[in-house]
N, C-alpha and C positions, 0 to 999 in steps of 0.2 A: 722790449720789442712789442710790436705792434701787429695784431691779427685782426681781421674783420672777415664778416660774411658779406656775401653780394648776391644779388638775383631779384626776380621779377617777385611781383606780390604773391603770398601764398606759396611759397616754395619751400619753407621749413626753417628759415633763419631764426626767428624768434624761438621756436620749439628747441633748436639746438642751443642757443645761448642760454636759454632758461634751464636746459637739462646741465649744461657744463657748470652754470652757477650753482645749481642746487648740489651738483657732486663734488664740486672744487672751490667751495665758498671760503674755504680756509687757505686756499693755495694763493700764492701772491699774484692774483689776477684783478684788475679793473675792468669790471664788465660794464658797458656803456650801451644802454638801450638806443634804439634807432631814433634819428633825428626828424624825420617827416612827421610824425605824430607829435612830436614836442612842438614842431613849429606850428602844426594845425591847433593844437591845445592851448599853447601859450599865446600865440599872436592871432588865433582865430583866422588863419589863413586857408584858403582853398588847396587842397592837394591832389594827388593823382592826376588824372587827365583834366582837372579843372585848375590846376596850378597856373600862376602868372609870372610875372618878372619879379615882383617882390618874393614870392614863395620860394622861387629858385634861389634867388640871392641869399634869403635867410638859411634855407636848406645847405648851400655851400659854405656859408659863414659857420654854421655849426659843425660842419666837416672839419674845416679850419681848427676850430675850437678844440674838437676831440683829439685831434692829432697833436696839438700842443699843450693841451690842459694837463698840468702837473707833470710834463714831461720830465723835468728835472728832477722833481721829487720822485717820481716813479722809478727813474733810473738809479737813485740813490737808495731806494728802499728795495729795489729788484723786483718790481712790480711790472707784469705785463699787460697790455690793454687788449680787450677783445671787443670789438664793435659790432653791433647789430647790422649796421650799413656803413658804405664809406663813399669816398668822392666818385668811384665808378659809378656807383648807383646814380648819384647826383647828375653826372653828366650822360648817362643813358637816358634818363627821365627828362633831361634838358633838351636832348636832341629831338626825342619825341614831341615835346611840347613846341619846338622851334618848328619842326616840318609841319606841324598841324596848326600854325599860326596862333599859338597860345601865348608864346613868349617871343620877344623881339629878337633879332641878330645880334644885337648889342648884348644883351643879356646872356645869350648862348656863348657869346664870345669871352665875357666874363667869368662865366662858369667853367668854360673850358680851360681858361688860364688858371683858376683855381685847381681844376683837376690835374693839369700838367705839373703844377707845383707839389702837389701831393702824392700823386701816383707812385712816387718811389720811396714815401715814408712807410708804406705798409710791408711788413715782412712777408706775409702769407695772406692772400685773399682766398677764402673758400666760398666757390661758386656754388650755390645750391640748385642743381638741376631740377627744372619743373617737371621732368618725366614721370616722377614717382608720386607727385603731390597733386591732390585736386584743389581747385579754386574754392575756397571756404570765405563765406560772409562772417566777419568778425565785428560787423558795425562800423568799421573805419575804412578798411582797405576797400578798392574799387573790386566789384565783382563783374565788370565788363570784360567778357571773353576776348572780344577784339583788341581792347586796350592791352590785356595781359599778354596775348600773342604777340602783338606789335612790340611790346618792351622785351620779351624773349628774344624775338628776332633781332632787335637793335643790341642786346647783350651779346648775342652770337657775332654779329658784326664787329665790335669791339674786341671780343676775344680772339676772333678769327684773324684779325691783322695784327695781333699781338700786343697785350696789355702792357708788357715791360718787366713786370715784376712776376714772382711766383703767384700762380693761380692753381689751386687744387679744386678739382671738380667733386662734388658729393653727390652720390647716386645712392639709389636703393632705400632700405629701410631706414629709420632713425638710429638703429644700432648699427648698420652698416657705415652710415654716415659718420657716425661718433668713432667707429674704428679707424676710418680714414683720417679723420682730424687727429686722432691720438697718434697715428703713424707718422703724419707729417709733422705734428709738434716734437716727437721724439728726434727728429733729425735737428733740432734745436736745443737737444736736452732736456726738455721740458716733458714730465711724465704726468700725465692728468689720469684723473679716475672717469670712467665711463659706466 
């Protein structure tokens, strides 16, 4: 099964993923770190509000790779994948970049095609609410408050019009969010430690 976190920058996705990995490292999970920083580091591409056509195409390609990487092997071994980000993130940021003339309409359309192909591949997407998390500078993420608010609003547009798959909203403290994750995964007969 495939699970993912999604949400604006600095909303607690990586914190939750790291906590789950620490507590469930022996459980059959393949923990997959987020792709945006990988694209920045491996390809030295601009990210966040400075992304361009090539950045977004690389990011969406990494989302495709994440979904299909070792899929057959993971099914045979009974391994579940948990992603730090997913194609929903990719299309939200792509829409912001297209509306702000940072990427071409042609690039956005290509990203949307990938998003449409992948969106039903995720069993659960955990949306990390920004309400309880402050914007923190980690040296890589954007600390532009307007950009973050725009991204939050764009996520709300996508979520309000119906994502199509199961989206679980995570709110409150880290402990409350972990309890919500535990409850959601229990419906798939997956018992995690928190």
